[in-house]
Steps between C-alpha positions, in 0.01 A plus 500: 500500500322682219183301568515595868528865405200470271300327771599771746399770250163332443446469877584865546267602218220288643547652845472848351186405307346341808577812702342718230187283498480516879525878490228522236275270701553701817407819316191338350394357834540842661292659224225240546504555876463874449212450258328262743539745787342774289215270395439389858493861615256586222272208590509598867408854410212381280375271777513782753301727269245224441476437873436869570241521223320190631499636854346824375235308306422285805459810715267652241294178488490487877370856515239417235381192693473698823302769317259240361465333840409828673263579213328164541479544879357848447232367266402229748466752777 
């Protein structure tokens, strides 16, 4: 009878510890998810800024090429 009580006490203690570990893991997982969401948002923002900068540079290069083409056509005329 005493052994059964000890076993029951150990089971109960283990259940509590397992529940505590589960809670900790859930909190840590949630924290990691939040960090990942922030990082993803930051990367998306950086990519968008890079995309806009590249588009602006391409437009500038396009204008420069057109200017040189008209200059070359003007010289040939």
